[in-house]
C-alpha positions as CSV (number, residue, x, y, z in Angstrom):
1,M,1.3,25.8,9.3
2,Q,4.0,22.8,8.8
3,I,5.2,22.4,5.5
4,L,4.9,18.8,4.3
5,K,8.3,17.2,3.0
6,E,8.2,14.6,0.3
7,E,11.3,13.2,1.6
8,V,9.7,12.6,5.1
9,R,6.6,11.1,3.4
10,Q,8.6,8.6,1.5
11,R,10.6,7.7,5.0
12,I,7.2,7.3,6.5
13,L,5.9,5.0,3.7
14,Q,8.8,3.0,3.9
15,A,8.9,2.5,7.6
16,A,5.3,1.7,7.4
17,R,5.9,-0.9,4.4
18,E,8.5,-2.7,6.8
19,E,6.2,-2.5,9.9
20,F,3.1,-3.8,8.0
21,L,4.9,-6.7,6.4
22,E,6.6,-7.8,9.5
23,K,3.9,-7.3,12.2
24,G,0.6,-7.2,9.9
25,F,-2.0,-4.4,10.0
26,Q,-3.5,-5.2,13.3
27,E,-0.2,-5.3,15.3
28,S,1.6,-2.5,13.6
29,S,2.1,0.6,15.6
30,M,2.1,4.2,14.4
31,R,4.5,5.1,17.2
32,R,6.9,2.6,15.7
33,I,6.5,3.5,12.3
34,A,7.1,7.3,13.0
35,Q,10.4,6.0,15.3
36,N,11.6,3.8,12.3
37,A,10.9,7.1,9.9
38,G,12.8,9.1,12.2
39,I,10.0,11.5,13.2
40,T,8.1,12.1,16.3
41,P,4.7,9.9,16.7
42,G,2.8,13.3,16.5
43,N,4.5,14.4,13.3
44,I,3.4,11.3,11.4
45,Y,-0.3,12.4,11.6
46,A,0.6,15.6,9.7
47,Y,1.2,13.2,6.8
48,F,-1.3,10.6,7.5
49,P,-4.6,10.7,9.6
50,G,-4.1,7.2,11.0
51,K,-2.8,3.7,10.6
52,E,-5.7,2.9,8.1
53,A,-4.9,5.9,5.7
54,L,-1.4,4.8,5.7
55,F,-2.2,1.0,4.9
56,E,-4.4,2.1,2.2
57,R,-1.8,4.6,0.7
58,L,0.4,1.6,0.4
59,V,-2.1,-0.8,-1.1
60,D,-4.0,1.5,-3.3
61,P,-1.9,1.5,-6.4
62,A,-2.4,-2.3,-6.7
63,V,-6.1,-2.2,-6.3
64,A,-6.5,0.3,-8.5
65,D,-4.5,-1.6,-11.1
66,I,-6.6,-4.7,-10.7
67,R,-9.8,-2.5,-10.9
68,R,-8.6,-1.2,-14.2
69,L,-8.0,-4.9,-15.5
70,L,-11.2,-6.2,-14.3
71,E,-13.1,-2.9,-16.0
72,T,-11.2,-3.3,-19.0
73,P,-13.8,-4.7,-21.6
74,A,-12.7,-8.0,-23.4
75,D,-12.8,-7.3,-26.9
76,G,-12.5,-10.0,-29.7
77,G,-8.7,-9.3,-30.1
78,S,-7.9,-9.8,-26.6
79,S,-6.7,-13.3,-26.0
80,L,-6.4,-15.1,-22.4
81,E,-2.5,-14.9,-22.9
82,H,-2.8,-11.3,-23.2
83,L,-4.9,-11.0,-20.0
84,A,-2.7,-13.5,-18.1
85,D,0.3,-11.4,-19.1
86,R,-1.4,-8.0,-17.9
87,V,-2.2,-9.9,-14.6
88,A,1.3,-10.9,-14.1
89,G,2.6,-7.6,-15.1
90,S,0.4,-6.1,-12.4
91,F,1.3,-8.6,-9.7
92,L,5.2,-8.0,-10.6
93,A,4.9,-4.3,-10.5
94,H,2.9,-4.3,-6.9
95,Q,4.4,-7.4,-5.2
96,I,4.5,-5.9,-1.8
97,P,1.2,-4.4,-1.9
98,F,-0.3,-7.6,-3.3
99,R,1.5,-9.2,-0.2
100,L,0.1,-6.7,2.4
101,L,-3.5,-7.4,0.9
102,T,-3.0,-11.0,0.9
103,E,-1.0,-11.9,3.8
104,R,-1.0,-8.9,6.1
105,A,-4.3,-7.0,6.1
106,D,-6.2,-8.7,9.2
107,G,-7.9,-5.9,11.0
108,S,-7.9,-3.5,8.1
109,R,-10.8,-2.3,5.8
110,R,-9.1,-4.5,3.3
111,N,-9.3,-7.6,5.0
């Protein structure tokens, strides 16, 4: 059994982020992601079962953050300004995932 390494996982995520930003989901290649992460194409599948799972891993934090914002009940003390600050904060914290979702998700489940 192979021991998965966090450092390798992070290299894969960085390579995937760059690949998806440059090529978009549909035109991205697991082979290129593996090559740019410095691992074999077969080894990438020990970390992520496929391109969709890798894309999801990159965008899930942004999606979860927006869901939390939408599910937070508006109480009498919450102002529109407060909500706008929270949305802006979420966007700033997740700029790349939001860009992937809005500009580069064609062909993915998130499209």
